[in-house]
C-alpha positions in Angstrom: 140.8 183.0 111.2 141.9 183.7 107.7 139.8 185.5 105.2 140.7 185.3 101.5 140.2 188.4 99.4 140.4 189.2 95.7 139.6 187.4 92.5 142.2 184.7 93.0 140.3 183.3 96.0 137.1 182.6 93.8 138.7 180.6 91.0 139.2 177.3 92.9 135.6 177.5 94.1 134.2 178.0 90.6 136.3 175.1 89.2 135.0 172.9 92.1 131.4 173.8 91.3 131.9 173.1 87.6 133.3 169.6 88.2 130.3 168.5 90.3 127.3 169.6 88.1 125.0 166.6 87.1 125.9 162.9 86.2 128.2 161.6 83.6 126.9 159.5 80.7 128.2 156.3 82.3 126.5 157.1 85.6 123.2 157.7 83.8 123.5 154.4 81.9 124.3 152.5 85.0 121.3 154.1 86.8 119.0 153.3 83.8 120.1 149.6 83.8 119.6 149.2 87.5 116.2 150.8 87.3 115.2 148.5 84.5 116.4 145.5 86.4 114.4 146.5 89.5 111.3 147.2 87.4 111.6 143.8 85.7 111.9 142.1 89.1 108.8 144.0 90.4 106.9 143.0 87.2 107.9 139.4 87.6 106.6 139.4 91.2 103.4 141.1 90.1 102.8 138.6 87.3 103.5 135.7 89.6 101.0 137.1 92.1 98.3 137.6 89.5 98.8 134.0 88.2 98.6 132.7 91.8 95.4 134.7 92.6 93.6 133.7 89.4 94.6 130.1 89.9 93.3 130.2 93.4 90.0 131.8 92.3 89.6 129.2 89.6 90.3 126.4 91.9 87.9 127.8 94.5 85.0 128.0 91.9 85.6 124.3 90.9 85.7 123.3 94.6 82.3 125.1 95.1 80.9 123.0 92.2 82.2 119.8 93.8 81.1 120.7 97.3 77.6 122.0 96.5 76.6 121.0 92.9 77.7 117.4 92.5 76.2 116.2 95.9 72.8 117.6 94.9 73.0 115.5 91.7 74.1 112.4 93.6 71.5 112.8 96.4 68.6 113.0 93.9 69.9 110.1 91.7 70.1 107.9 94.8 66.3 108.5 95.2 65.7 107.0 91.7 63.0 104.3 91.7 61.9 104.9 95.2 58.4 103.6 95.7 58.1 102.5 92.0 59.3 99.4 90.2 60.9 96.3 91.6 63.8 96.4 89.0 65.2 98.9 86.5 65.4 98.2 82.8 64.0 99.7 79.6 60.7 97.8 79.7 59.7 97.8 83.4 56.8 100.2 84.0 57.8 102.9 86.5 61.5 102.1 86.4 63.6 104.8 88.1 66.0 105.3 85.2 63.7 106.5 82.4 64.8 105.0 79.1 61.5 104.6 77.2 57.9 106.0 77.2 56.3 102.7 76.1 58.0 100.8 78.9 59.1 103.0 81.8 56.4 105.7 81.3 53.6 103.5 80.0 50.3 105.4 79.7 52.0 108.6 81.0 51.7 111.8 78.9 52.7 115.4 79.1 50.0 118.0 79.9 47.8 118.4 76.9 47.9 114.6 76.4 51.1 114.9 74.4 53.5 112.0 73.9 56.8 112.4 75.7 59.6 112.7 73.2 62.7 110.5 73.6 64.7 113.8 73.8 63.4 114.2 77.4 64.5 110.7 78.5 67.9 109.2 79.4 70.3 109.3 76.5 74.0 109.0 76.2 76.3 110.8 73.8 76.4 107.9 71.3 72.6 108.2 70.7 72.1 110.2 67.5 68.4 109.6 66.5 66.5 111.0 69.5 68.0 114.5 69.8 65.7 117.4 70.1 65.9 121.1 70.0 65.2 124.1 72.2 65.0 123.0 75.8 65.1 119.4 74.9 68.3 117.3 75.0 70.4 118.0 71.9 73.7 116.6 73.1 75.2 120.1 73.6 78.8 120.1 74.5 81.9 122.3 74.5 84.1 119.4 73.5 84.6 117.0 70.5 82.2 114.5 72.2 78.4 114.9 72.4 76.9 115.0 75.9 74.2 112.8 77.4 71.2 113.3 79.6 70.0 111.4 82.7 66.3 111.2 83.4 65.1 109.7 86.7 61.9 109.3 88.6 60.9 108.5 92.2 58.0 109.0 94.6 58.4 111.8 97.1 59.0 110.1 100.5 57.8 113.3 102.2 57.0 116.9 101.4 60.1 118.0 99.7 61.6 120.1 96.9 62.6 118.9 93.5 65.9 119.9 91.8 64.4 123.1 90.6 63.3 124.1 94.1 59.6 123.5 93.5 57.6 121.7 96.3 56.3 118.2 95.8 54.1 116.4 98.2 54.7 113.1 100.1 52.1 110.6 101.3 48.7 112.3 102.0 45.0 111.6 102.5 42.5 111.8 99.7 39.0 110.6 98.9 38.7 107.4 96.9 35.2 106.2 96.3 34.2 108.5 99.1 36.5 106.8 101.6 39.5 108.5 103.1 42.7 106.7 102.0 46.4 107.5 102.2 48.2 107.5 98.8 51.9 107.6 98.1 53.9 110.8 97.4 53.7 112.6 94.1 56.1 111.1 91.4 58.9 113.5 90.6 60.6 113.1 87.3 63.9 115.0 86.7 66.3 115.2 83.8 69.9 116.4 84.0 71.5 117.8 80.8 73.7 120.6 79.4 72.4 123.8 78.1 73.7 127.3 77.5 72.7 130.2 79.8 73.3 132.6 77.0 72.3 131.3 73.5 74.9 133.6 71.9 77.7 131.7 73.8 77.0 128.0 72.8 80.3 126.8 74.2 79.6 128.2 77.7 77.4 125.5 79.2 76.0 124.6 82.6 74.3 121.5 84.0 70.5 122.0 84.1 67.8 120.1 85.8 64.2 120.1 84.5 61.7 118.6 86.9 58.0 117.7 86.7 55.4 115.8 88.8 52.6 113.4 88.1 50.3 111.0 90.0 48.8 107.6 89.0 46.0 107.0 91.5 42.3 107.2 90.9 40.5 109.5 93.3 37.2 111.4 93.6 38.7 114.9 93.3 42.2 115.3 91.9 42.6 118.9 93.1 42.3 117.9 96.7 45.5 115.9 96.5 47.5 119.2 96.1 47.9 122.3 98.2 46.3 125.5 96.8 49.0 127.7 98.4 51.6 125.7 96.5 50.5 125.7 92.9 53.1 123.3 91.6 51.7 120.6 93.8 48.2 120.8 92.3 47.6 118.1 89.6 44.2 118.0 87.9 44.4 114.5 86.4 46.3 111.3 86.7 49.1 110.1 84.3 49.8 113.7 83.1 53.2 115.2 83.9 53.1 118.8 84.9 56.0 121.3 84.2 58.2 118.9 82.3 60.1 119.8 79.2 61.0 123.3 80.2 64.6 124.6 80.4 64.8 124.1 84.2 67.3 125.5 86.6 71.1 125.4 86.9 72.5 122.7 89.2 76.2 123.1 88.4 77.5 126.1 86.6 80.2 126.0 83.9 80.3 122.4 82.7 81.8 121.6 79.3 80.8 117.9 79.1 78.4 115.5 80.8 77.5 111.9 80.2 76.3 108.7 82.0 76.8 105.0 81.9 74.4 102.3 83.1 75.9 99.9 85.6 74.7 96.2 85.7 75.7 93.1 87.6 76.2 90.1 85.4 77.6 86.9 87.0 78.9 89.0 89.9 80.8 91.3 87.5 79.9 95.0 87.1 79.5 96.0 83.5 78.7 99.4 82.1 76.6 100.2 79.1 75.8 103.4 77.1 72.1 103.8 76.4 72.7 102.7 72.8 74.5 99.6 73.8 71.9 98.7 76.4 68.8 99.2 74.2 70.4 97.2 71.4 71.3 94.3 73.7 69.3 91.1 73.3 69.5 90.1 76.9 69.1 93.3 79.0 70.3 93.0 82.6 68.8 95.1 85.3 70.4 98.5 86.0 71.8 98.7 89.6 73.9 101.8 89.4 74.7 104.9 87.3 78.1 106.3 86.6 78.1 110.0 85.9 81.1 112.0 84.5 81.9 115.3 83.1 84.3 118.3 82.9 83.8 121.3 85.1 85.5 124.6 84.2 86.3 127.6 86.4 84.4 130.9 86.5 87.5 132.9 85.5 90.4 132.5 83.2 93.8 131.6 84.5 96.9 133.6 83.5 99.1 130.7 82.6 100.0 128.7 79.5 100.3 125.4 81.4 96.7 124.2 80.9 95.6 120.9 79.4 92.8 120.9 76.9 92.7 117.1 76.6 90.9 114.9 79.1 89.8 111.3 79.8 86.1 110.9 80.9 84.3 107.6 81.2 87.0 105.9 79.2 86.7 108.4 76.3 89.4 110.8 75.1 87.9 114.3 75.2 89.2 117.5 73.7 87.8 121.0 73.5 86.0 121.9 70.3 88.2 123.0 67.4 86.4 126.4 67.4 87.2 127.1 71.0 88.6 130.6 71.3 91.9 131.4 73.0 90.0 132.8 76.0 87.9 129.6 76.3 91.2 127.5 76.4 92.4 129.5 79.4 89.9 128.2 81.9 91.0 125.7 84.6 89.1 122.4 84.1 88.4 119.4 86.4 87.2 115.9 85.5 84.8 114.2 87.8 83.6 110.6 87.6 81.2 109.2 90.3 79.4 105.9 90.5 76.0 106.1 92.3 74.5 102.9 93.5 70.7 102.8 93.0 69.7 101.5 96.5 66.0 101.4 95.5 66.7 98.9 92.7 66.6 95.2 93.3 68.1 92.8 90.9 65.9 89.8 89.8 66.9 86.5 91.3 68.5 84.3 88.6 
């Protein structure tokens, strides 16, 4: 073993240590560039994941509306005219698509013996004279096209719940001239229209349903036809609609646009009318179906710029309002159009 002594043995060691202290400028620059590249790659992956997650959440909320909301609307519309008129038009008393008070709701009033405003009846976006305010139909929309309203009525075939979740009674026994007789179910009237859940956000709308009930039969004691433990079923007089004209409850959340068309069968050809076109027609064919359409938006915004704000609904070109904010333009949107046959409507024989 050799042991070095003296100052001469320490000089090479010092020089070696001096040459290996820290990184050179080039090494630092290379390290910095590599770090930035790795960070950029990580950020790209993160941003892509965020976009994917928000898109999936948005799609999921729209699917929920299609799976749970639209079927509720369709199921109730299919009941329209049940137990009422033979055919559906704007003059037939009791018709299941309610277009007029003087015809379809003849002699029917609101509680307090008030006339029923046309803003509570079926209207399409092209109708401009019958718009109301507050909880009435006012053609509210988040697009450049005004929305419509669909008002239907039917007899409850059994004890059931209306679209607001309130109970209505089916056929039951009452006293008429002191004789027990069975009468038909209470008549449920429902209207579907757009309204804002928050008045300060008029472009953030949902599809609401406002429901009421009435009866048309003469009887000895009107109170007995209802159930005291279910106050909404107790009607104190005939031909007076209870609980109608209020805001109602949400059926489908986050809907930007909603409208309807009336389907008719003329010479074995299906033709569709807006309410304005139908009421202005000289020869009005019976309504046998309803086509509903609208634009549903997601609950959350989507982190992508590849979103369309132009749509086609019921043969109309639709765009978002010009005052829509940048945030409102970032929601995922879905167009739905469904035709619902009115199985309780029979067409007159020609």
